[in-house]
LUMDRENRO-726983 format. One line per 2 residues: number of its first residue (from 1); their letters; for each residue x, y, z of C-alpha. Coordinates in Angstrom, 1 decimal, always signed. Example, Ala and Ser with C-alpha at 12.3 -4.5 7.8 and 13.67 -1.06 7.14 Angstrom:
BEGIN
1 = AS = +12.3:-4.5:+7.8; +13.7:-1.1:+7.1
This chain:
BEGIN
1 = ML = +0.0:+0.0:+0.0; +2.7:+2.4:+1.0
3 = SA = +4.8:+1.3:-2.0; +1.9:+2.1:-4.4
5 = LK = +1.5:+5.6:-2.9; +5.2:+6.2:-3.2
7 = NF = +5.2:+5.1:-6.9; +2.2:+7.4:-7.6
9 = GV = +3.9:+10.4:-6.0; +7.1:+9.9:-7.9
11 = TF = +5.2:+9.5:-11.2; +3.1:+12.6:-10.5
13 = LI = +6.2:+14.8:-9.8; +7.9:+13.7:-13.0
15 = SA = +4.8:+14.2:-15.0; +4.3:+17.7:-13.6
17 = LL = +7.9:+18.7:-14.3; +7.7:+17.3:-17.8
19 = FG = +4.4:+19.0:-18.7; +5.6:+22.3:-17.1
21 = VI = +8.7:+22.4:-19.4; +6.5:+21.6:-22.4
23 = AY = +3.9:+24.3:-21.4; +6.7:+26.9:-21.0
25 = FA = +8.1:+26.4:-24.5; +4.6:+26.2:-26.0
27 = TL = +3.6:+29.5:-24.3; +6.8:+31.1:-25.5
29 = FV = +6.1:+30.0:-29.1; +2.5:+31.3:-29.1
31 = SN = +3.5:+34.6:-27.5; +6.1:+35.2:-30.1
33 = TV = +3.7:+34.3:-32.9; +0.9:+36.6:-31.6
35 = NS = +3.4:+39.5:-31.1; +4.6:+39.0:-34.6
37 = IL = +1.1:+39.1:-36.1; +0.2:+42.2:-34.0
39 = DD = +3.4:+43.9:-35.1; +2.6:+43.2:-38.7
41 = ES = -0.9:+44.5:-38.4; +0.3:+47.6:-36.5
43 = NE = +2.9:+48.3:-39.3; +0.2:+47.8:-41.9
45 = LN = -2.2:+50.1:-40.1; +0.5:+52.7:-39.7
47 = DI = +1.2:+52.5:-43.5; -2.5:+53.0:-44.2
49 = IA = -2.8:+56.0:-41.9; +0.4:+57.5:-43.4
51 = SE = -1.0:+56.9:-46.9; -4.4:+58.6:-46.1
53 = GL = -2.6:+61.5:-44.6; -0.7:+62.3:-47.8
55 = PP = -2.1:+64.9:-50.3; -4.0:+63.3:-53.2
57 = EE = -1.2:+63.8:-55.7; +1.2:+61.9:-53.5
59 = TA = -0.8:+58.7:-53.1; +0.3:+55.7:-55.1
61 = ST = -2.5:+54.9:-57.4; -2.1:+53.6:-61.0
63 = ET = -5.7:+52.4:-61.7; -7.6:+54.2:-64.4
65 = TP = -11.1:+53.9:-65.8; -11.5:+53.3:-69.5
67 = GV = -12.7:+56.4:-71.3; -10.5:+59.1:-69.8
69 = NE = -6.7:+58.9:-69.6; -5.0:+59.7:-66.3
71 = GE = -4.1:+63.4:-66.1; -6.9:+64.4:-68.5
73 = LP = -9.8:+64.6:-66.0; -12.0:+67.7:-66.4
75 = EG = -12.0:+70.5:-63.9; -14.7:+70.7:-61.4
77 = ES = -16.3:+68.5:-58.8; -18.8:+65.6:-58.8
79 = FN = -22.4:+66.8:-58.7; -26.0:+65.6:-58.6
81 = LL = -28.6:+67.2:-60.9; -32.4:+66.5:-60.7
83 = LV = -34.4:+67.0:-63.9; -38.2:+67.1:-64.0
85 = AT = -40.6:+67.2:-67.0; -44.3:+68.1:-66.5
87 = DY = -47.4:+67.8:-68.7; -48.3:+71.6:-68.5
89 = RP = -49.8:+72.6:-71.8; -51.8:+75.8:-71.5
91 = DL = -51.9:+76.0:-75.3; -54.2:+72.9:-75.2
93 = FD = -56.0:+73.2:-71.9; -57.4:+76.4:-70.3
95 = NY = -58.6:+75.0:-66.9; -55.5:+74.9:-64.8
97 = RP = -55.7:+76.0:-61.2; -54.7:+79.7:-61.0
99 = TA = -51.9:+80.7:-58.5; -52.6:+82.8:-55.5
101 = EA = -50.4:+85.6:-57.0; -52.5:+85.5:-60.2
103 = VA = -55.8:+85.8:-58.3; -54.4:+88.6:-56.2
105 = EL = -53.3:+90.5:-59.3; -56.7:+90.0:-61.0
107 = TE = -58.7:+91.3:-58.0; -56.4:+94.2:-57.2
109 = GM = -58.5:+97.2:-56.5; -61.8:+95.2:-56.5
111 = EN = -62.9:+95.9:-53.0; -66.1:+93.9:-53.3
113 = AI = -64.6:+90.9:-55.0; -64.7:+87.5:-53.3
115 = PT = -62.3:+85.6:-55.5; -62.0:+82.5:-53.4
117 = IG = -65.6:+81.3:-53.6; -65.3:+80.7:-57.4
119 = LL = -62.4:+78.3:-56.8; -64.0:+76.0:-54.3
121 = SA = -66.3:+74.0:-56.6; -64.2:+74.2:-59.8
123 = DF = -62.7:+71.0:-61.3; -59.2:+72.3:-62.2
125 = RE = -56.6:+70.4:-64.2; -53.5:+69.7:-62.2
127 = IN = -49.9:+69.9:-63.3; -48.2:+66.5:-63.0
129 = AT = -44.6:+65.5:-63.1; -44.3:+63.0:-66.0
131 = AI = -40.6:+62.2:-65.8; -38.0:+62.5:-63.0
133 = VL = -34.3:+61.9:-63.7; -31.3:+62.1:-61.4
135 = VR = -28.0:+62.7:-63.2; -24.7:+62.2:-61.3
137 = AD = -21.4:+63.2:-62.8; -18.8:+61.3:-60.7
139 = RD = -15.3:+62.6:-61.3; -13.5:+60.1:-59.2
141 = KQ = -15.2:+57.1:-60.8; -15.2:+58.8:-64.3
143 = QY = -18.8:+57.9:-64.7; -22.1:+59.5:-65.6
145 = VY = -24.8:+57.8:-63.5; -28.5:+58.1:-64.6
147 = TY = -31.5:+57.1:-62.6; -35.1:+57.4:-63.8
149 = FT = -37.8:+57.7:-61.1; -41.3:+56.8:-62.3
151 = PE = -43.6:+59.6:-61.1; -45.9:+56.9:-59.8
153 = MQ = -43.5:+55.8:-57.1; -45.3:+56.1:-53.7
155 = VY = -43.6:+57.6:-50.7; -44.8:+58.6:-47.2
157 = TP = -45.3:+62.3:-46.5; -46.6:+64.2:-43.5
159 = SG = -50.1:+64.2:-45.3; -50.0:+60.5:-46.0
161 = YH = -48.8:+58.4:-48.9; -48.3:+60.2:-52.1
163 = TL = -46.7:+59.5:-55.5; -43.6:+61.5:-56.5
165 = SE = -45.8:+63.3:-59.0; -48.1:+64.4:-56.2
167 = VF = -45.2:+65.4:-54.1; -44.1:+67.7:-56.9
169 = RL = -47.6:+69.1:-57.3; -48.3:+69.6:-53.6
171 = YG = -45.0:+70.7:-52.3; -42.8:+71.8:-55.2
173 = TA = -39.5:+71.0:-56.8; -37.3:+71.6:-53.7
175 = TL = -39.3:+69.1:-51.6; -39.2:+66.6:-54.4
177 = AE = -35.4:+66.9:-54.4; -35.4:+66.2:-50.6
179 = YV = -37.3:+63.0:-51.2; -34.9:+61.9:-53.9
181 = NA = -32.1:+62.8:-51.5; -33.7:+60.5:-48.9
183 = MT = -34.2:+57.7:-51.4; -30.6:+57.7:-52.6
185 = GL = -28.5:+59.4:-49.9; -27.2:+61.8:-52.6
187 = KI = -27.3:+65.6:-52.1; -29.0:+67.4:-55.0
189 = LH = -26.8:+70.3:-56.2; -29.3:+71.8:-58.7
191 = TA = -32.8:+71.2:-60.0; -34.3:+72.0:-63.4
193 = VV = -37.9:+71.8:-64.6; -39.2:+71.9:-68.2
195 = DA = -42.9:+72.1:-69.0; -44.3:+70.2:-71.9
197 = YH = -45.4:+73.6:-73.3; -41.7:+74.4:-73.9
199 = FD = -40.7:+71.2:-75.7; -41.1:+72.9:-79.1
201 = EL = -38.8:+75.7:-78.0; -36.3:+73.2:-76.6
203 = AE = -36.2:+71.2:-79.8; -35.9:+74.4:-81.9
205 = LL = -33.1:+75.9:-79.7; -31.0:+72.7:-79.3
207 = GP = -32.3:+70.8:-82.3; -34.2:+67.5:-82.4
209 = VT = -32.6:+64.4:-81.0; -32.6:+60.8:-82.4
211 = VT = -33.3:+58.0:-80.0; -34.2:+54.3:-80.3
213 = LP = -37.6:+53.4:-78.8; -37.8:+49.9:-77.3
215 = RD = -41.6:+49.7:-77.8; -44.4:+51.0:-79.9
217 = IY = -46.4:+53.9:-78.5; -50.2:+54.0:-78.8
219 = TD = -53.2:+56.0:-77.6; -56.7:+54.8:-76.6
221 = GT = -58.1:+58.2:-77.1; -57.8:+59.1:-73.4
223 = EI = -54.2:+58.4:-72.5; -50.9:+57.5:-74.3
225 = NM = -49.5:+54.1:-73.4; -47.5:+51.2:-74.8
227 = NY = -50.4:+48.7:-75.1; -51.5:+47.4:-78.5
229 = ET = -55.1:+47.1:-77.3; -57.5:+48.1:-74.5
231 = LV = -59.5:+45.5:-72.7; -63.1:+46.7:-72.0
233 = ER = -65.3:+44.6:-69.7; -68.9:+44.5:-70.9
235 = IG = -72.2:+42.7:-70.1; -73.8:+40.8:-73.0
237 = TD = -77.4:+40.8:-73.9; -77.7:+37.5:-72.2
239 = GY = -76.5:+39.0:-68.9; -73.0:+37.4:-69.0
241 = PW = -69.8:+39.4:-68.8; -67.4:+39.4:-71.7
243 = TE = -64.2:+41.2:-72.6; -63.9:+43.3:-75.7
245 = HV = -60.4:+43.8:-77.2; -60.3:+47.3:-78.6
247 = PN = -57.2:+48.1:-80.8; -55.4:+51.3:-79.8
249 = TW = -54.2:+54.0:-82.3; -50.5:+53.7:-83.2
251 = LM = -48.5:+56.8:-82.7; -44.8:+56.0:-82.8
253 = GA = -42.9:+52.9:-83.7; -40.2:+50.9:-82.0
255 = GE = -36.7:+51.7:-83.4; -34.9:+54.9:-84.3
257 = NE = -37.0:+58.1:-84.1; -36.2:+61.7:-84.5
259 = LD = -38.0:+63.6:-81.8; -39.4:+67.1:-82.3
261 = GE = -41.3:+69.0:-79.6; -44.6:+67.1:-80.1
263 = AL = -42.9:+63.7:-80.0; -41.1:+64.7:-76.8
265 = YT = -44.5:+65.5:-75.3; -46.0:+62.2:-76.5
267 = LS = -43.2:+60.1:-75.0; -43.1:+62.2:-71.8
269 = IA = -46.8:+61.6:-70.9; -46.8:+57.8:-71.8
271 = AE = -48.4:+55.9:-68.9; -46.5:+53.1:-67.1
273 = HT = -48.9:+50.2:-66.3; -46.3:+47.5:-65.9
275 = EA = -42.6:+47.2:-65.0; -41.9:+46.6:-68.7
277 = DR = -43.5:+50.0:-69.4; -41.3:+51.5:-66.7
279 = DA = -38.1:+50.0:-68.2; -39.0:+51.2:-71.7
281 = KQ = -39.8:+54.7:-70.6; -36.6:+54.7:-68.5
283 = KY = -34.5:+53.8:-71.5; -35.7:+56.4:-73.9
285 = TL = -36.0:+59.1:-71.3; -32.4:+58.7:-70.2
287 = DI = -31.3:+58.6:-73.9; -33.0:+61.9:-74.4
289 = VR = -31.4:+63.5:-71.4; -27.9:+62.3:-72.4
291 = AY = -28.5:+63.6:-76.0; -29.5:+67.1:-74.9
293 = IE = -26.6:+67.4:-72.5; -24.3:+66.5:-75.4
295 = KL = -26.0:+69.1:-77.6; -25.8:+71.8:-74.9
297 = TG = -22.0:+71.3:-74.5; -21.0:+70.1:-77.9
299 = DG = -20.0:+73.5:-79.5; -17.7:+74.8:-76.8
301 = ED = -18.0:+76.8:-73.7; -18.9:+80.2:-75.3
303 = AA = -21.8:+78.6:-77.3; -22.9:+76.6:-74.3
305 = RV = -23.0:+79.8:-72.2; -25.3:+81.5:-74.7
307 = LF = -27.5:+78.5:-75.0; -27.9:+78.2:-71.3
309 = EQ = -28.8:+81.9:-71.0; -31.5:+81.3:-73.7
311 = LV = -32.8:+78.4:-71.7; -33.3:+80.4:-68.5
313 = TE = -34.4:+83.7:-70.2; -37.7:+84.6:-71.7
315 = RA = -37.6:+84.5:-75.5; -38.2:+88.2:-75.7
317 = GW = -34.9:+88.8:-73.9; -32.8:+86.6:-76.1
319 = IR = -31.7:+89.5:-78.3; -30.1:+91.1:-75.3
321 = ID = -27.9:+88.1:-74.5; -24.2:+88.8:-75.3
323 = GY = -23.1:+86.5:-78.1; -26.6:+85.8:-79.5
325 = EP = -27.3:+87.1:-83.0; -31.0:+88.0:-83.3
327 = TE = -33.1:+87.4:-86.4; -34.6:+90.2:-88.4
329 = EE = -38.1:+89.4:-87.0; -36.7:+89.7:-83.4
331 = LA = -35.0:+93.0:-84.2; -38.3:+94.3:-85.7
333 = AE = -40.2:+93.2:-82.7; -37.6:+94.9:-80.4
335 = NP = -37.6:+98.1:-82.4; -41.0:+98.5:-84.1
337 = EE = -40.5:+102.2:-84.8; -37.4:+101.6:-86.8
339 = GA = -39.1:+98.8:-88.7; -42.0:+101.1:-89.6
341 = AG = -39.6:+104.0:-90.6; -37.9:+101.7:-93.2
343 = GG = -40.9:+101.3:-95.4; -44.0:+103.1:-96.8
345 = DS = -44.3:+106.3:-98.8; -42.1:+109.1:-97.4
347 = SG = -44.5:+111.7:-98.8; -47.5:+110.3:-97.0
349 = EN = -49.5:+112.2:-94.5; -49.8:+111.3:-90.8
351 = AG = -52.6:+108.9:-91.6; -50.3:+107.0:-94.0
353 = EE = -47.6:+106.8:-91.3; -50.1:+105.5:-88.9
355 = AQ = -51.1:+102.8:-91.4; -47.4:+101.7:-91.6
357 = TP = -46.9:+101.5:-87.9; -48.7:+98.6:-86.3
359 = AP = -51.0:+99.5:-83.5; -49.8:+98.4:-80.0
361 = VD = -51.4:+95.2:-78.9; -52.6:+95.0:-75.3
363 = PD = -51.4:+91.9:-73.5; -54.0:+89.2:-72.9
365 = LP = -55.6:+89.2:-69.5; -54.3:+86.3:-67.4
367 = FD = -57.9:+85.3:-66.5; -61.4:+85.7:-67.6
369 = PT = -63.4:+87.3:-64.7; -67.0:+86.2:-65.1
371 = PM = -69.7:+86.2:-62.4; -70.1:+82.8:-60.9
373 = EN = -73.8:+82.9:-61.5; -73.2:+82.7:-65.3
375 = PG = -69.7:+81.5:-66.0; -70.3:+81.4:-69.7
377 = AP = -71.4:+85.0:-70.1; -68.9:+87.3:-71.7
379 = DS = -69.8:+90.2:-69.4; -71.1:+90.7:-65.9
381 = GV = -74.6:+91.5:-67.0; -74.7:+94.7:-64.9
383 = ET = -77.0:+97.2:-66.6; -76.6:+101.0:-66.3
385 = SE = -79.0:+103.7:-67.3; -78.3:+107.1:-68.7
387 = GE = -79.7:+110.2:-67.1; -80.1:+113.6:-68.6
389 = GG = -77.3:+114.8:-70.8; -76.2:+111.2:-71.4
391 = EP = -74.5:+110.9:-68.1; -74.9:+107.6:-66.3
393 = EE = -77.0:+107.6:-63.2; -75.5:+106.4:-60.0
395 = TE = -77.1:+103.2:-58.9; -77.1:+101.5:-55.5
397 = EE = -74.0:+99.3:-55.0; -74.9:+95.7:-55.5
399 = EP = -74.0:+92.9:-53.2; -70.4:+91.7:-53.9
401 = RP = -70.2:+88.8:-56.3; -67.6:+86.0:-56.4
403 = IW = -65.2:+86.0:-59.3; -65.0:+83.0:-61.5
405 = IM = -61.3:+82.5:-62.5; -60.4:+81.0:-65.8
407 = PL = -56.8:+81.1:-67.1; -56.4:+82.4:-70.6
409 = GE = -53.4:+82.8:-73.0; -50.0:+81.1:-73.0
411 = PE = -47.3:+81.6:-70.4; -44.4:+84.0:-71.1
413 = TC = -41.8:+82.2:-69.2; -38.3:+80.7:-69.8
415 = IL = -37.8:+77.2:-71.2; -36.0:+75.9:-68.1
417 = ST = -37.0:+76.7:-64.6; -33.9:+76.2:-62.5
419 = DC = -32.0:+77.3:-59.4; -28.8:+77.2:-61.4
421 = TK = -27.3:+80.6:-62.3; -25.0:+81.4:-65.2
423 = DG = -22.0:+81.2:-62.9; -23.3:+77.9:-61.5
425 = FL = -23.6:+76.6:-65.0; -20.1:+77.7:-66.0
427 = SL = -18.7:+75.9:-62.9; -20.4:+72.7:-64.1
429 = YE = -19.4:+73.1:-67.7; -16.2:+71.0:-67.7
431 = ML = -18.0:+68.1:-65.9; -21.1:+68.4:-68.2
433 = SA = -18.9:+68.4:-71.3; -17.4:+65.1:-70.1
435 = VS = -20.7:+63.3:-70.7; -19.3:+61.7:-73.9
437 = DF = -16.0:+60.7:-72.3; -17.2:+59.2:-69.1
439 = ES = -18.7:+55.7:-68.8; -22.5:+55.7:-68.7
441 = VV = -24.1:+53.8:-65.9; -27.9:+53.3:-65.4
443 = IT = -29.1:+52.6:-61.9; -32.7:+51.3:-62.0
445 = YP = -34.3:+52.3:-58.7; -35.9:+49.3:-57.1
447 = CT = -39.7:+49.4:-56.9; -42.6:+47.0:-57.4
449 = YT = -45.6:+47.7:-59.5; -49.0:+47.5:-57.6
451 = PA = -52.1:+47.3:-59.9; -55.1:+49.5:-59.3
453 = SE = -58.0:+48.3:-57.1; -61.5:+49.4:-56.4
455 = DR = -60.4:+51.9:-53.7; -57.0:+53.1:-55.0
457 = AE = -55.1:+53.9:-58.2; -52.0:+52.0:-59.4
459 = FY = -48.6:+52.9:-58.0; -45.1:+51.6:-57.5
461 = TV = -43.9:+50.6:-54.1; -40.4:+51.9:-53.3
463 = RL = -37.9:+49.4:-51.8; -36.0:+52.0:-49.9
465 = KD = -33.3:+49.9:-48.3; -32.4:+48.3:-51.7
467 = GL = -32.2:+51.8:-53.2; -29.9:+53.2:-50.6
469 = DL = -27.6:+50.1:-51.0; -27.4:+50.7:-54.7
471 = FL = -26.1:+54.3:-54.2; -23.8:+53.4:-51.4
473 = PY = -20.6:+53.5:-53.6; -21.5:+57.1:-54.6
475 = RS = -22.0:+58.4:-51.1; -18.3:+58.2:-50.1
477 = AG = -16.9:+61.1:-48.1; -15.8:+64.0:-50.2
479 = SQ = -17.5:+62.8:-53.4; -20.5:+65.0:-53.2
481 = SS = -20.7:+68.7:-53.8; -23.1:+71.2:-52.3
483 = PA = -24.4:+74.4:-53.7; -22.5:+77.5:-52.8
485 = GN = -23.6:+78.8:-49.4; -25.1:+75.4:-48.4
487 = P = -23.5:+73.2:-45.7
């Protein structure tokens, strides 16, 4: 018994000594290995920190993007530009909702006018955004990034869910830009809006563009769409329902098309009832945007400056733009007296001179003020009687009548409504002119089409997280510019 205990004790001591020696060398080996790894990572981290601390020209980078050679990058910074097209056509429709400023101007001096009552029950035509495009010029990546946002994308607002078109209508361009910023994480440097009314002027100024349409364009008499036929649900004489296939009217064909102002309007208001419709409208819309940027910057900086001033100046002011050569008609309109003096019989009397000089034309009134009781009447129907000597007799003042507001005429506005000034445009010129050199990238914003139901219209559901992830590579620090004066 004692001998067994003695043997156990001796064995235990030898084992402890042996394992202690092994553990010592094992610990020493592990310690040295870990220290070596940490030292390597520390050195690597120090190298990275040192590299990031160097000025950009001292960093070692030999990678280039095809399209622009190293050392030939344009001047300027990356920027994000939001473009919006609308369906505003006062030359075709005269029932748009008047602005508060227009109503105030109309009723100025009319103490008894009640202009608001006439607006309450009126069914006014709304101005809708028909195409929304985000353009990013990325200098670091040497890319032009285009994203089309269907106006039927639905987002949440303080007044509930609204489409992007409704956001534009209710809150304006600046708020729409804020929602695009929230959907992409990209700051919007400038915004620009072109109404469909000005598509003709745009095509006349910059020239028509040629694009390839991926699908045919039709109309069913009510809307413009991409459907060959319209399905109409009917009830037969036997009481059973049946579906009638009504062919739509063909407007434009798939393939190459040269677009004038009317064609631009047709394509802009085409409805998107499926994701295939959205993809088709995205393609030709982005092609149009790219083509017009190329046209704007294609003839050099001086020509681009003049073109930009024409875009943001009313047509009557074009002849006063430095560098623009006015036509004879514009000169005659600017100086009617000189035009009249150049013709006619010099021996004529005053009456002859008056015949040669066109009489001044009063501008159209912005609205047709007609009493609400009889909106179609050309006058107010107020009768006056003449007293002795032909002087009108004073009558008792009638009760104030509401004013029925109806817009008339066509707008005298610039082609492009933008917050970008001439100086702002010149600061963007170098980057804008790189549109042909940079790689073109299209980011399709993720959304899901939701058909209409009995209680709501169709719309596209925005997949916000997926959208933010797509734009993550373009949100790196220092890659976004802000307007002057903005943080």
